C-alpha positions as CSV (number, residue, x, y, z in Angstrom):
1,M,95.7,32.4,138.0
2,S,95.4,33.5,141.6
3,Q,95.0,37.0,142.9
4,E,98.0,38.4,144.1
5,L,99.1,40.9,145.5
6,T,101.4,43.8,144.7
7,Y,102.7,47.7,144.9
8,A,103.3,50.6,144.3
9,L,105.1,52.9,146.6
10,I,105.4,56.3,145.7
11,T,108.0,58.6,146.5
12,P,108.6,61.2,148.8
13,Y,110.1,63.5,145.5
14,S,106.8,62.4,143.6
15,L,104.7,63.3,146.6
16,L,106.9,67.0,147.0
17,K,106.0,67.6,143.1
18,S,102.3,66.2,143.4
19,R,102.5,64.0,140.8
20,T,100.6,61.0,143.3
21,G,97.6,61.7,141.0
22,G,98.9,60.9,137.6
23,I,100.5,58.4,138.6
24,L,97.4,56.3,140.3
25,S,95.6,57.2,137.3
26,R,97.5,55.4,135.4
27,L,97.8,52.6,138.1
28,I,94.1,52.2,138.1
29,A,93.5,52.9,134.2
30,R,96.1,50.7,132.6
31,T,96.3,47.8,134.8
32,G,92.6,47.2,134.7
33,L,93.3,45.8,139.0
34,D,91.0,46.2,141.9
35,F,92.8,49.4,144.6
36,V,92.8,47.3,147.9
37,A,94.9,49.4,150.3
38,A,96.7,52.6,150.7
39,R,98.7,53.9,153.7
40,M,101.4,56.8,153.9
41,F,104.1,56.2,155.7
42,A,107.3,58.0,157.3
43,P,109.5,55.4,157.3
44,S,112.7,54.9,159.8
45,A,116.2,53.7,159.2
46,D,115.6,50.3,159.9
47,L,112.5,49.7,157.6
48,L,114.5,51.4,154.4
49,E,117.4,49.1,155.2
50,R,115.3,45.8,155.5
51,Y,113.8,46.8,152.5
52,A,116.9,48.4,150.3
53,A,118.4,44.7,151.0
54,S,115.8,42.8,149.8
55,L,115.2,44.7,146.1
56,P,118.2,43.4,144.0
57,S,116.5,40.0,142.4
58,A,117.4,37.8,139.5
59,D,114.0,38.2,138.1
60,D,114.7,42.1,137.8
61,P,114.9,42.7,134.0
62,Q,117.7,45.6,134.4
63,E,120.6,45.3,134.9
64,P,123.1,45.0,138.0
65,L,124.2,49.1,137.8
66,I,120.4,50.0,137.9
67,Q,119.5,47.8,140.7
68,Q,122.0,49.1,142.7
69,L,120.6,53.0,142.0
70,F,117.6,51.5,143.4
71,Q,119.5,50.7,146.4
72,D,121.2,54.0,146.7
73,Y,118.2,55.6,146.4
74,V,116.2,54.2,149.2
75,R,119.1,54.7,151.5
76,Q,120.3,58.5,150.6
77,R,116.8,59.8,149.6
78,M,114.2,58.3,151.4
79,G,115.3,58.7,154.7
80,P,115.3,61.5,157.4
81,D,116.1,64.8,156.5
82,P,119.7,65.3,157.3
83,R,119.5,68.5,157.9
84,T,116.1,68.9,160.4
85,G,115.7,64.6,161.3
86,R,112.4,64.8,160.0
87,R,111.0,61.8,158.3
88,K,109.8,62.0,154.9
89,R,106.1,61.1,153.4
90,V,105.8,57.9,151.4
91,M,102.5,56.3,149.6
92,M,102.4,52.9,149.6
93,L,99.4,51.6,147.3
94,V,97.8,47.9,147.2
95,F,96.8,46.1,144.0
96,Q,95.0,43.1,143.6
97,G,94.0,40.9,140.9
98,E,95.3,37.6,138.2
99,N,98.9,38.5,137.3
100,A,99.3,41.6,139.2
101,V,102.6,41.9,139.4
102,Q,103.5,41.8,135.9
103,K,100.8,44.0,135.0
104,L,102.1,46.7,137.1
105,R,105.2,46.2,135.7
106,D,104.2,46.9,132.0
107,V,102.8,50.0,133.2
108,V,105.1,51.3,135.8
109,G,108.2,50.4,133.0
110,F,111.8,50.0,133.7
111,F,115.2,51.6,133.1
112,S,117.5,51.3,130.9
113,R,120.4,53.7,129.7
114,N,119.9,55.3,126.9
115,R,116.3,54.3,126.3
116,Y,114.0,57.2,126.3
117,A,109.8,56.6,125.4
118,G,106.7,58.3,126.9
119,Q,104.6,54.9,127.8
120,T,105.0,54.4,131.0
121,I,104.8,55.5,134.7
122,R,108.9,56.0,135.1
123,D,109.2,57.5,131.1
124,T,106.7,60.4,132.4
125,Y,107.6,60.6,136.1
126,G,111.1,59.6,136.3
127,D,114.7,60.0,135.4
128,L,117.6,58.4,135.0
129,V,120.1,60.8,133.0
130,C,124.1,60.0,132.1
131,D,126.8,62.1,130.8
132,D,128.3,61.3,127.4
133,A,130.4,58.8,129.3
134,G,127.4,56.8,130.1
135,Q,127.5,57.6,134.2
136,V,125.1,58.0,135.8
137,R,124.0,61.9,137.4
138,Y,120.5,62.0,138.4
139,F,118.1,59.1,138.9
140,E,114.6,59.5,140.3
141,P,112.3,56.3,140.0
142,A,108.8,57.9,140.6
143,V,107.6,54.8,142.5
144,L,109.0,51.3,143.4
145,I,107.7,48.5,142.7
146,P,108.4,44.3,143.1
147,V,110.1,42.1,140.4
148,N,107.9,38.8,141.3
149,P,105.1,37.2,143.5
150,V,107.4,36.2,146.0
151,Q,109.0,39.5,146.6
152,A,105.9,41.9,146.4
153,E,105.0,39.0,149.0
154,N,107.9,39.8,151.4
155,H,108.3,43.6,150.7
156,L,104.1,43.9,151.4
157,K,105.1,41.7,154.8
158,L,108.2,43.8,156.2
159,W,105.8,47.3,155.4
160,A,103.4,45.6,157.2
161,R,105.0,44.7,160.1
162,Y,106.3,48.7,160.4
163,S,102.8,50.1,159.3
164,D,101.6,51.0,163.1
165,T,104.9,52.6,163.9
166,D,106.2,54.1,161.0
167,G,102.5,54.8,159.1
168,G,99.3,56.3,159.2
169,L,98.2,59.7,160.3
170,L,101.5,61.3,159.8
171,E,102.9,63.9,162.4
172,N,105.6,66.6,162.3
173,V,106.7,65.8,158.6
174,I,106.2,69.2,157.2
175,E,108.3,72.0,157.7
176,Y,106.4,75.5,158.5
177,A,107.9,78.9,158.0
178,P,107.6,81.3,162.0
179,G,103.9,81.9,162.2
180,E,102.4,79.8,160.1
181,V,99.4,77.6,161.0
182,P,98.5,74.4,160.0
183,E,95.1,73.1,159.2
184,R,94.0,69.7,158.6
185,T,90.5,68.4,156.5
186,L,89.4,65.2,155.0
187,V,88.3,64.5,151.5
188,L,86.2,61.7,150.6
189,L,86.5,60.6,146.7
190,K,83.1,59.1,146.8
191,P,82.1,55.7,145.1
192,D,81.1,57.0,141.6
193,N,85.3,57.4,141.0
194,F,85.0,53.7,141.6
195,R,82.7,52.0,139.5
196,F,84.9,50.7,137.0
197,P,88.7,51.1,136.3
198,T,89.2,54.4,135.0
199,G,91.7,57.3,136.3
200,R,89.1,59.4,137.7
201,P,90.4,58.9,141.0
202,G,93.3,60.1,140.4
203,N,92.5,63.3,138.3
204,V,90.6,64.0,140.9
205,I,93.7,64.4,143.4
206,D,95.6,66.2,140.5
207,F,93.0,68.8,141.0
208,F,93.5,69.1,144.7
209,S,97.0,69.1,144.3
210,R,96.8,73.0,142.6
211,T,95.9,74.0,146.7
212,G,100.1,73.1,147.7
213,L,99.0,71.1,150.6
214,Y,100.2,68.1,151.7
215,I,98.9,65.0,151.5
216,V,99.2,63.2,155.3
217,A,97.1,60.2,155.6
218,I,95.5,57.9,153.2
219,K,92.7,54.9,153.4
220,V,91.0,52.6,150.8
221,H,87.4,52.5,153.3
222,R,84.0,50.3,152.1
223,M,82.0,53.3,154.9
224,S,79.8,50.8,156.8
225,V,75.7,52.1,157.5
226,A,76.6,53.2,160.8
227,E,79.6,55.7,159.9
228,A,77.1,56.7,157.0
229,V,74.1,57.5,159.2
230,E,76.6,59.4,161.3
231,F,78.8,60.8,159.1
232,Y,75.6,62.4,157.4
233,G,73.3,62.9,160.0
234,P,74.0,66.8,160.3
235,V,71.8,66.9,157.0
236,R,69.1,64.5,158.1
237,E,67.3,67.1,159.6
238,V,68.1,69.9,157.4
239,L,66.5,67.6,154.7
240,R,63.3,66.6,156.1
241,T,62.5,70.5,156.8
242,K,64.2,72.4,153.6
243,L,62.5,70.4,150.7
244,K,58.6,71.2,152.4
245,G,58.2,73.8,149.6
246,V,59.5,71.8,147.2
247,V,57.8,68.4,147.9
248,G,54.4,70.4,148.3
249,G,54.8,72.2,144.7
250,R,55.6,69.2,143.4
251,A,52.9,66.9,145.3
252,R,50.2,69.9,144.3
253,A,50.5,70.0,140.8
254,A,50.5,66.0,140.9
255,L,47.1,65.9,142.6
256,E,46.1,68.4,140.4
257,R,47.0,67.0,137.2
258,E,45.4,63.6,138.4
259,L,42.8,64.6,139.9
260,G,41.7,67.0,136.8
261,F,41.0,70.2,139.0
262,G,43.1,73.2,140.7
263,L,43.5,73.1,144.0
264,P,43.9,76.3,146.7
265,V,47.5,77.3,147.4
266,E,47.1,76.5,150.9
267,V,46.7,72.9,150.0
268,E,50.7,73.1,149.0
269,A,51.4,74.2,152.3
270,G,50.0,71.8,153.8
271,L,51.7,68.9,151.7
272,G,54.7,70.1,152.4
273,E,54.2,69.6,156.1
274,L,52.9,66.3,155.3
275,L,55.2,65.1,152.9
276,G,58.4,67.3,153.1
277,P,59.8,65.4,156.0
278,L,59.1,61.9,154.5
279,Y,60.7,62.9,151.4
280,G,63.6,64.2,153.4
281,E,64.4,60.6,154.9
282,N,64.0,59.2,151.8
283,Q,66.5,61.3,150.3
284,F,68.7,61.0,153.9
285,E,68.3,57.1,153.0
286,N,69.5,57.3,149.5
287,I,72.5,59.2,150.3
288,V,73.6,56.5,153.2
289,R,72.6,53.8,149.9
290,F,75.1,55.4,148.0
291,M,77.9,55.9,150.1
292,S,77.5,52.2,152.0
293,G,75.9,50.5,149.4
294,R,72.8,49.9,151.5
295,A,69.7,51.9,152.9
296,P,69.2,51.6,156.6
297,S,65.7,50.3,156.5
298,E,66.5,47.9,154.0
299,W,69.3,46.6,156.4
300,P,69.1,44.6,159.9
301,K,70.2,47.2,162.2
302,E,72.6,44.5,163.9
303,R,74.4,44.6,160.7
304,W,75.0,48.5,160.5
305,H,78.9,47.8,161.5
306,E,79.5,45.8,158.7
307,P,81.7,47.3,156.0
308,G,80.1,48.2,152.9
309,T,79.9,47.4,149.5
310,E,80.8,50.8,148.0
311,K,84.7,51.9,147.7
312,C,85.8,55.4,148.3
313,I,89.2,56.8,149.1
314,A,89.9,58.7,152.4
315,L,92.6,61.5,152.5
316,V,93.6,64.1,155.5
317,Y,95.3,67.2,153.9
318,E,97.4,69.5,155.9
319,G,98.5,73.1,155.5
320,V,97.9,76.6,156.1
321,N,94.1,77.2,155.4
322,A,93.6,73.7,154.1
323,V,90.0,73.6,154.9
324,A,88.9,76.1,152.4
325,K,91.5,75.9,149.9
326,I,90.0,72.4,149.7
327,R,86.9,73.5,149.6
328,D,87.4,76.5,146.8
329,V,89.0,73.3,144.5
330,L,85.8,71.2,145.0
331,G,83.2,73.5,144.3
332,P,79.8,73.6,145.2
333,T,77.5,70.6,146.2
334,D,75.8,71.3,143.2
335,P,77.7,70.3,139.8
336,A,75.5,72.5,138.0
337,K,76.2,75.6,139.9
338,A,80.0,75.0,140.2
339,P,82.3,77.3,138.6
340,P,84.9,75.9,135.4
341,G,87.9,74.4,136.6
342,S,86.5,73.1,139.8
343,I,86.1,69.3,140.3
344,R,82.7,69.0,141.2
345,R,82.2,71.1,137.6
346,E,84.6,68.1,136.1
347,F,83.6,65.0,137.5
348,G,79.8,65.9,139.1
349,S,76.5,64.4,138.0
350,N,74.3,65.7,140.9
351,V,74.2,66.5,144.5
352,M,74.9,63.5,145.6
353,V,77.0,61.7,142.8
354,N,79.3,65.0,143.1
355,A,82.8,62.7,142.9
356,A,84.4,64.3,146.6
357,H,83.7,65.3,149.8
358,A,85.5,67.8,152.0
359,S,85.4,68.9,155.8
360,D,83.6,72.3,155.7
361,S,85.2,73.1,158.9
362,P,88.0,72.4,161.3
363,Q,85.8,71.3,163.4
364,N,83.7,69.4,161.3
365,A,87.3,68.0,160.3
366,A,87.6,66.5,163.4
367,R,84.4,65.1,163.5
368,E,84.4,63.4,160.1
369,M,88.6,62.0,160.9
370,A,86.7,60.3,164.1
371,I,84.0,58.6,162.2
372,V,86.1,57.3,159.3
373,K,89.1,57.1,160.9
374,P,92.1,57.4,158.3
375,E,94.7,56.0,160.7
376,Q,93.3,53.1,161.0
377,N,95.2,50.1,159.6
378,Q,93.8,48.9,157.0
379,F,96.6,48.3,154.9
380,R,97.4,45.5,157.4
381,Q,94.3,44.0,157.6
382,V,94.5,43.6,153.7
383,I,98.1,42.0,153.9
384,E,97.3,39.3,156.8
385,S,93.9,38.5,155.1
386,V,96.2,37.2,151.7
387,Y,99.0,36.1,153.6
388,G,97.9,35.4,156.8
389,P,99.4,37.0,160.3
390,V,102.1,39.4,160.4
391,A,104.9,38.8,163.2
């Protein structure tokens, strides 16, 4: 079987109700597909009309009425707010694998009147409410998906064409009360969430949803060695200096065991001064290797800018006091010291393998976003790598 691409488009209502994490959890864990790209869109009326017109398909198992509901939904519920003209957010998630379109359809499910169950994403997050006469009173699809590989290709090419003008790091999509000053902060879901297909990435996003903040950018990212070195550069000198005492004590104890006699306490300080920077540098190498898949000393410097082998998700959250709210839910660096209910307590293993990173100040958020570039159109790159250039 060929490695198909398929997509799930999370609707404005699902995003507004913070259902993103639950949906993503099921898409990753239950399909077993590779999550290869993601992008936020604030779609224009032109994009939505073209998309709506392309939705009906003879391969769709849903009756024509349901297909019409999808078209109407895209045209009427996904367009700009009629009161303010502000565009609405949608999130495009792209998956790849054998028989990808069918696998995603099985997990997302389909609508049929008088069918009620709980196995699929639409069973849980979607709604088709009819009155006693069978007339549709309310419809919310939760996500939109293609019904066959040809439609998947056509839709992905369409969204890729608009991915620069209508997508990226979204601006002016959230309405704030007078006097409210929003911040933006960067979150990285670290590589330990992607060792094999599980619901962990979505579960972590679910925790962040408790902040009431808004996702305005998302990108599947493979951090290069150069990016990791720059990103974690501020902690490099800290590691080289703050670990001197720990390293000196451990080195003194190891030498005493090996030599069979005690050493003066002042030797410990000398060992710390000698070995602390070396140990700190080793820890920094481990951080870069963990995030990029490659240690700086083991990879030619002329190739440091190549994408790494480890996957993470970059998210930008926006809202009032965004930095503090995200950090509060994330918890302290050491999972052993994190409070119950925090992300690092629930999902972290140690100070490095601790589920997620979040900026600790608006200034650092700006610095880190400049490195990771969440606005970068990785979505289009993936589409064109499979289908060729999109005109």
